[in-house]
N, C-alpha and C positions, 0 to 999 in steps of 0.2 A: 523529496516528494513522498507522501504517504498515500497508499492506494488500498482501500478495503476490497477484499475479494468480491467478485460478482455474485449475484443471487444464486444460492445453492438450492438443491432439491431435497425434499424430505420424503420422497416417494417410497423409500425402503426403510421401514422402522428398524430393521435388523442391522443396518449399517452403523458402524461406530461414527461418532461425530467427525473424527479425523478423516474418514473415508467418503464423506458426502460429496457428490459431484455437483457441477453447475447445473442449474435448471435451464430450460430452453431460453428463458429471458436472460439469464446470466450469460449464456453462450452468444446471445445477440448483443448484449450491452458491452461486454469486454472489448470486442474489436471496435465498436463505435467510439468508446471512450479513448482508446489508443489512437484512433484516427483523429480525434479532436486535438490530442496533444501534438501530433504531427503537423496539423494545420496551424497551430499556434507556435510551432518551432520549439516546443518544450520536450526535448528528447533527452532522457537521462543517459549517463555514460555507463551505468552499472545497475543491475537489478538484483535485489535480494528478497527472498520470499520465505514464508512459512512453508513447510513441506506438506501441510494438510492439502488434500486433493483439490479443494475449491480454490485455495490461494495459489497453489502450484499451477493449476490450469489457467487461472486468470493471468498470472505472471508470464506463462508461456505464450498466451495469446498476445499480450502486450509486446513481448520480445519479438514475435514474428511481425507484428504490425509496425513496430519501431525499427525493424531491421537490426536488432541487437543480438549478441550471443545469448545463449540460454541463461536463465537466472541462476544465482547461487542460492542454495537452500540452507536455512538456519533453523534448527529445531527449537531454539529458544523463543522464536516469534510466536509459535502456536500457544494459545491461551495465555499470552504474556501480559503482565501488568505494564503500566507505562514505565516503571523503573527498570524492568527487564528490557523493554524496547529501547530505552535510552542507552542502556549498556550495549545493545546491539549497534545503535547509531554510533556510539563512541568507539566502536571497534571497526568501523568502515575504513578501508584503505584511503589514506590521504591523497593517493594518486588520482582519485576520482573526486571532482568537485560537485557533481550532480548525481545523486543516487536515489533510486526509487525503492521503497520498502513496501512489500505486499503482505498484508496481515489481516487481523480480525478486530472486531469491537468486543468489549469496550476499550481495549488497550490503545487502539489508534486514536480514538477521540480524546482519551485522557492524555495521551502524549502530545497531541495538538494543543490542548489547553496548557499543559505544563510548559511547552516550548514557547507559546505565544501569548498566553493569558486570555485568549479568545475561545469562548465556548463554541464547539462545532461538533455536532453529532453526525458522524460519517455514515451516510447511507451505503448500501451495497454498491460496489463499483464506484464509490465516491473517490475523488482525488483532491488532495490539498497540497499545494506547493508552498513550502516554508523557506523563506530566505533567512539564513542564520548569520549571526555576527560572531564568527569564529574562524580562525585560521587553520584549525585542525578539527577533525571529527571528535577527537578526545576532549576538546574544549566546549563542546555543545552541552548546555545545561538549561535549567529553567529560565524562562523569560529572555532567551537569546535569539528568538525568531519572530518573524512577521509573516502572516499569511499574504502571499502575493497572487495566488490563483486558487480557486476551488471550483469544482464542477461535479456533476453526478447525472446519471440517466434521468431524464425528465419524467419517466413513467414510475419512478421510485416512490414507494409509499411507506417504506419501513425504515 
């Protein structure tokens, strides 16, 4: 499962991109999207996130709503290309069959396309569930997946 961070704020131009917090809309959207996953029975076993504040906060909100342990943070996810994100996926522990990765665009949209061949521009707090044809995370590569579910906050415009 790929999850783009919820809407972030641009209120303070002095903040570094890495330190941007969620906006009010983002703080509302993240728990709503996590609740939708619970209603559908789509609860990952393991969460891994970019350490950037907006992704970290989104992943933390999802963990709380999904009643999961705190996410693991991987610095490689921040500003990652799809090839870097694929390396992150390939390093997931095989003990988990259902993992959610929280990150940023354009990398997440590009990874979705690489894995499935389907164009999908992930809006903020968008979720895409990809079923993969692989017995190990190490075997995940291009065109090995199919989009099984996608959702996003319906007020999303970007």
